[in-house]
C-alpha positions in Angstrom: -56.1 94.0 38.5 -59.3 93.2 36.7 -59.6 94.0 33.0 -60.5 97.7 32.6 -63.3 96.7 30.2 -64.7 93.9 32.5 -68.2 95.4 32.1 -68.2 95.0 28.3 -65.6 92.9 26.5 -65.4 93.5 22.8 -66.7 90.9 20.3 -63.7 91.5 18.0 -60.2 92.7 18.0 -59.5 95.9 19.9 -57.9 98.5 17.8 -57.5 101.3 20.4 -57.2 101.6 24.2 -56.7 105.2 25.4 -57.0 107.1 28.7 -59.0 110.3 28.7 -56.7 113.4 28.8 -58.2 114.7 32.1 -60.9 112.4 33.5 -60.6 109.0 35.1 -61.9 107.3 32.0 -60.6 104.7 29.6 -61.9 104.2 26.1 -61.8 101.0 24.0 -62.7 100.7 20.3 -62.3 98.0 17.7 -63.5 95.7 15.0 -66.9 95.0 16.7 -67.9 98.6 15.5 -68.2 100.0 19.0 -66.6 102.7 21.2 -66.9 102.1 25.0 -66.1 104.3 27.9 -65.3 103.0 31.4 -64.8 104.9 34.6 -61.5 104.0 36.1 -62.5 103.7 39.8 -60.5 101.0 41.2 -58.8 98.6 38.8 -58.7 95.9 41.5 -62.5 95.8 42.1 -64.8 97.4 39.5 -64.7 99.8 36.6 -68.3 100.8 35.7 -69.1 101.2 32.0 -70.2 104.8 31.3 -71.5 104.2 27.8 -71.0 102.4 24.5 -71.8 103.8 21.0 -72.3 101.5 18.0 -71.3 102.6 14.5 -73.3 100.4 12.1 -71.2 98.5 9.5 -68.1 100.5 10.5 -65.3 98.3 12.0 -63.0 100.8 13.7 -59.4 101.1 12.6 -58.4 103.8 15.1 -60.1 106.0 17.7 -58.7 109.0 19.6 -59.8 111.6 22.1 -59.5 115.2 21.2 -56.9 117.1 23.3 -59.7 118.8 25.4 -61.3 115.4 25.9 -64.7 116.5 24.5 -64.7 114.5 21.3 -63.8 111.0 20.1 -62.7 110.7 16.5 -63.0 107.2 14.8 -61.8 106.0 11.4 -62.9 102.7 9.8 -61.0 99.8 8.3 -62.3 100.4 4.7 -64.1 103.8 4.6 -63.7 107.2 3.1 -65.7 108.8 6.0 -65.0 109.1 9.7 -67.1 109.8 12.8 -66.9 112.4 15.5 -68.6 111.6 18.7 -69.4 114.7 20.8 -69.4 113.6 24.4 -70.9 116.9 25.7 -74.1 116.6 23.5 -74.0 112.9 22.9 -74.2 113.4 19.1 -72.5 111.1 16.7 -71.5 113.2 13.7 -70.6 111.5 10.4 -68.0 113.4 8.3 -69.0 111.9 4.9 -66.1 113.5 3.0 -63.6 116.2 3.4 -63.5 118.6 0.4 -60.2 118.3 -1.4 -59.3 114.9 0.1 -59.6 112.2 -2.6 -58.8 108.9 -0.8 -60.3 105.4 -1.1 -59.8 104.9 2.7 -59.1 107.1 5.6 -57.4 105.1 8.4 -54.4 106.5 10.2 -54.5 110.0 11.7 -52.8 112.0 14.4 -54.2 114.9 16.6 -51.7 117.7 17.3 -50.8 118.2 21.0 -52.2 121.8 21.0 -55.5 120.5 19.7 -55.6 122.7 16.5 -54.9 120.1 13.8 -55.8 116.6 12.6 -53.3 115.0 10.2 -54.8 112.2 8.0 -52.3 109.8 6.3 -53.4 109.2 2.8 -52.2 106.7 0.2 -49.4 107.5 -2.3 -47.5 109.6 0.2 -50.2 112.3 0.8 -50.6 113.9 4.2 -53.8 115.9 4.7 -53.8 118.6 7.4 -57.3 119.4 8.7 -58.6 122.0 11.1 -59.6 120.2 14.3 -62.4 122.7 14.8 -64.1 122.5 11.4 -62.7 119.2 10.1 -61.9 121.0 6.8 -58.8 120.7 4.8 -56.1 123.3 5.4 -53.4 121.9 3.1 -51.9 118.7 1.7 -48.2 117.6 1.8 -46.6 114.8 -0.1 -43.6 112.5 0.6 -41.8 110.3 -1.9 -43.2 106.8 -1.7 -45.8 105.8 0.8 -46.2 107.3 4.3 -46.5 104.7 7.1 -46.4 106.8 10.2 -46.5 110.4 11.4 -45.9 112.3 14.6 -46.3 116.0 15.7 -43.6 117.6 17.8 -44.8 118.5 21.4 -45.3 122.2 20.4 -47.2 121.2 17.3 -44.9 123.3 15.1 -43.5 120.4 13.1 -44.5 117.0 11.7 -42.2 114.0 11.3 -43.4 111.6 8.6 -41.9 108.2 8.0 -42.0 106.6 4.5 -42.2 103.0 3.7 -38.7 103.4 2.0 -37.2 104.3 5.4 -36.9 108.1 4.9 -38.1 110.5 7.5 -39.4 113.9 6.3 -39.7 116.9 8.7 -42.4 119.4 7.9 -43.1 122.9 9.2 -46.8 123.0 10.1 -47.2 126.7 9.4 -45.7 126.9 5.9 -46.3 123.2 5.1 -42.7 123.1 3.6 -40.3 120.2 4.1 -37.5 121.5 6.4 -35.3 118.4 6.2 -35.2 114.7 5.5 -33.0 111.9 6.7 -32.5 108.2 6.2 -33.3 105.9 9.1 -30.2 103.8 9.5 -30.6 100.2 8.2 -34.4 100.5 7.6 -35.7 98.5 4.7 -39.3 99.4 5.5 -40.5 102.1 8.0 -43.4 101.1 10.3 -43.8 103.4 13.3 -42.5 106.7 14.7 -42.7 108.7 18.0 -41.3 112.0 19.3 -40.7 112.3 23.0 -42.7 114.8 25.1 -39.6 116.9 25.9 -38.7 117.0 22.1 -35.3 115.4 22.9 -35.7 112.1 21.0 -37.2 110.5 17.9 -37.8 106.8 17.7 -38.2 105.0 14.4 -39.4 101.3 14.2 -38.9 99.2 11.1 -40.2 96.0 9.6 -37.1 94.1 10.8 -38.0 94.8 14.4 -35.2 97.2 15.0 -36.1 100.5 16.7 -33.6 103.4 16.2 -33.4 106.2 18.8 -32.1 109.6 17.6 -31.7 113.0 19.2 -33.9 115.6 17.5 -31.1 118.1 16.9 -29.1 115.6 14.9 -32.3 114.7 12.9 -32.7 118.3 11.8 -29.2 118.6 10.6 -27.8 115.4 9.2 -29.0 113.3 6.2 -27.7 110.1 7.6 -27.7 110.5 11.4 -26.3 107.9 13.8 -28.7 106.5 16.3 -27.9 107.0 20.0 -29.2 103.5 20.5 -30.5 100.7 18.3 -33.0 98.5 20.1 -32.9 94.9 18.7 -35.2 93.1 21.2 -38.2 92.6 18.8 -38.0 89.6 16.4 -41.1 90.6 14.4 -42.0 94.0 12.8 -42.1 96.9 15.2 -45.6 98.3 14.9 -45.8 100.6 17.9 -43.3 102.9 19.7 -44.3 105.4 22.4 -42.5 107.4 25.1 -43.9 107.9 28.6 -44.7 111.5 29.6 -41.4 112.1 31.4 -39.2 110.7 28.5 -37.6 108.1 30.8 -39.2 105.0 29.2 -39.7 104.0 25.6 -42.2 101.2 24.9 -41.7 99.2 21.7 -44.1 96.6 20.5 -45.1 94.3 17.7 -48.7 93.2 17.0 -47.5 90.3 14.9 -46.8 88.0 17.9 -48.2 87.7 21.4 -46.7 89.6 24.3 -44.1 91.3 22.2 -43.8 94.4 24.3 -40.5 95.8 25.6 -39.9 98.7 27.9 -36.5 100.5 27.4 
């Protein structure tokens, strides 16, 4: 197959590659301050570029489609603000600051599967829950230590947040109360987290490269649950875990070395 972004290779490192939720479109975004959209026609022959937007002096840390596919949200590497690109109108809307959110940088975020919420990961353990519609703050939650990764459950009712100290906190989105917390077995430093689409499994990846797989019912009850499986294949820090839509495959990856991707 030809590279999906053959029509416009990025000048810097790519931070995000994501398929559109409903259209035959793939997005790339990265350190060259641009977001590009390509039509996925035929990967073997040609994928025309639909458009590119350029965000001046704003190297992109992460970009994501909204659940309805009408917006792209982009955060920067060293910025308090973030951008919303409205694909219907073609407008690029800067969100200069969110009232009530006092952070030096806004980088990591997650969009809830039902499209209602955006969860910003702050520093010092703060998690800021925003309305996806208005981009205004609904509430702030706090974990002990520093939060390194978050994931919504498929029904958007709960949030799992993984601390640098290796603890996982489970939050109720409605009440914003902590329902439970558990220790990720053997984790010296938490790095990444994923919840499967059928809500059966939680995967936790740590700095040692080990990815622990748990069943969600055990995570909600026990303080020190036993993993169903510990995946030891990565030799550098696990920086990405993600399940495929049918929960048959788990991808684990490390950005610290080339070609460190394993499918389990």
